[in-house]
C-alpha positions in Angstrom: 36.3 12.1 -13.6 34.1 12.1 -16.7 30.3 12.5 -16.4 27.9 11.2 -18.9 24.7 12.9 -19.5 22.2 12.6 -22.4 21.3 15.9 -23.9 17.5 14.9 -24.2 15.7 13.2 -21.4 13.8 10.2 -22.6 11.1 9.0 -20.1 12.1 5.4 -19.6 8.5 4.4 -18.4 7.3 5.0 -22.0 9.6 2.1 -23.1 8.5 -1.6 -23.0 8.1 -3.6 -20.8 7.5 -0.6 -18.4 4.7 0.9 -20.6 2.8 -2.4 -20.9 3.0 -3.0 -17.2 1.8 0.6 -16.2 -1.1 0.2 -18.5 -2.1 -3.1 -17.3 -1.7 -2.0 -13.5 -3.8 1.1 -14.0 -6.6 -0.8 -15.2 -6.7 -3.1 -12.0 -9.8 -2.8 -9.8 -8.1 -3.4 -6.6 -4.6 -4.6 -6.8 -5.2 -7.3 -4.1 -5.9 -10.7 -5.7 -5.1 -9.2 -9.2 -2.5 -10.7 -11.9 -0.5 -9.2 -14.6 1.1 -11.1 -17.4 3.5 -9.7 -20.0 4.9 -11.9 -22.6 8.1 -10.5 -24.5 8.7 -12.0 -27.9 9.4 -10.8 -31.4 6.5 -9.3 -32.9 7.7 -9.9 -36.4 7.2 -13.7 -37.3 10.2 -13.7 -39.7 12.4 -12.1 -36.9 13.3 -14.7 -34.2 16.1 -12.9 -32.5 17.3 -9.5 -31.4 17.0 -6.8 -28.8 13.3 -6.6 -27.7 11.7 -4.6 -24.7 15.0 -4.5 -22.9 15.7 -8.3 -23.3 17.7 -10.1 -26.1 15.8 -12.8 -27.6 18.0 -15.7 -29.1 16.8 -18.8 -30.9 18.7 -21.2 -28.8 19.2 -19.3 -25.3 15.9 -17.2 -24.7 13.1 -17.6 -27.2 10.7 -15.5 -24.9 10.4 -14.0 -21.4 7.2 -14.1 -19.7 6.8 -11.7 -16.6 3.9 -12.4 -14.3 2.9 -10.2 -11.1 0.3 -11.7 -8.6 -0.7 -9.5 -5.6 -2.0 -10.9 -2.3 -3.1 -9.1 0.7 -2.4 -10.2 4.2 -5.4 -12.0 6.0 -5.1 -10.4 9.4 -6.3 -6.8 8.9 -5.6 -6.0 12.6 -1.6 -6.8 12.1 -2.0 -5.3 8.7 -2.7 -1.6 9.3 -0.3 -0.3 6.8 -2.1 -2.3 4.2 0.9 -4.3 3.2 0.7 -7.0 0.4 2.8 -9.4 -1.1 3.9 -9.0 -4.7 4.7 -12.5 -6.2 6.7 -11.9 -9.5 8.2 -14.5 -11.8 10.4 -14.2 -15.0 10.4 -17.3 -17.0 12.3 -17.9 -20.1 12.7 -20.8 -22.4 15.9 -22.0 -24.2 15.9 -24.8 -26.9 19.5 -26.0 -27.2 20.1 -28.8 -24.7 23.8 -27.9 -24.8 22.9 -24.9 -22.6 21.3 -27.2 -19.5 24.5 -27.2 -17.6 24.8 -23.2 -17.8 21.3 -22.9 -17.1 21.7 -25.0 -13.8 24.7 -22.9 -13.1 22.5 -19.7 -13.3 19.9 -21.1 -11.2 22.5 -22.2 -8.5 24.2 -18.7 -8.8 20.7 -16.9 -8.2 20.1 -19.0 -5.4 23.2 -18.0 -3.7 22.4 -14.5 -4.1 19.1 -14.8 -2.1 19.3 -12.4 0.8 21.8 -9.9 -1.1 19.3 -8.4 -3.6 18.3 -5.1 -2.5 15.4 -3.4 -4.5 14.6 -0.2 -2.4 13.5 1.1 1.0 9.9 0.4 -0.2 10.4 -3.3 0.2 10.0 -4.8 3.7 11.0 -8.3 2.6 12.3 -9.9 -0.4 13.1 -13.5 -1.2 14.3 -14.8 -4.6 14.3 -18.2 -5.9 15.2 -19.9 -9.0 14.4 -23.3 -10.8 14.6 -25.1 -14.0 11.4 -26.9 -14.9 10.4 -29.1 -18.0 14.3 -29.5 -18.7 14.3 -26.1 -21.1 12.4 -23.4 -19.0 14.1 -21.3 -16.3 12.0 -19.4 -13.8 13.3 -16.7 -11.3 10.6 -15.9 -8.5 10.5 -13.0 -6.3 8.3 -12.9 -3.2 8.2 -9.2 -2.0 6.3 -7.6 0.9 5.5 -3.9 0.3 2.8 -1.4 1.3 -0.2 -1.6 -1.0 0.5 2.3 -1.8 4.0 1.4 -3.2 3.2 -1.9 -5.1 3.4 -0.1 -8.5 6.8 1.5 -7.9 8.1 -1.8 -6.5 6.9 -3.6 -9.5 8.6 -1.2 -11.8 11.9 -1.8 -9.8 11.3 -5.6 -10.1 11.1 -5.0 -13.8 14.4 -2.9 -13.8 15.9 -5.7 -12.0 14.8 -8.4 -14.3 16.4 -6.2 -17.2 19.6 -5.8 -15.6 19.7 -9.6 -14.5 19.6 -10.3 -18.3 21.9 -7.5 -19.4 24.5 -9.9 -21.0 23.3 -12.0 -23.9 25.1 -15.4 -24.5 
């Protein structure tokens, strides 16, 4: 059995989109009722495709990715002694070519079938994943995750990792 190991350890969290998320998360006042938005697109106006921030941008398949995180506390403090909160996370991307509509509908259906099978970590108490296609050419993958407030940052980093893994292959 071969074991692969990098000689130099790179700190993955210094790469985008992790670095942008951490910077924005660390600036939040209270986490609860806060929002974080990250848009991934090419910074170079002349360049419309390529590998950017862990995602592959393509002029037909995915022109940009938007990542949103919203944090909501539970109303009943008596039932919420562990200070649990919901992380509502969405990953949205737009494709241009109408020929991809059927493939995107299949992608949405495949994600829906896997709801209940996606494991993020033991830090997550509940996780529900939904997917939809809006405005004909926009796909949204939504996560509703219950976790302890103290674990919210780590859970969000895991969600980012999951987003990148979900879109590993480019079409």
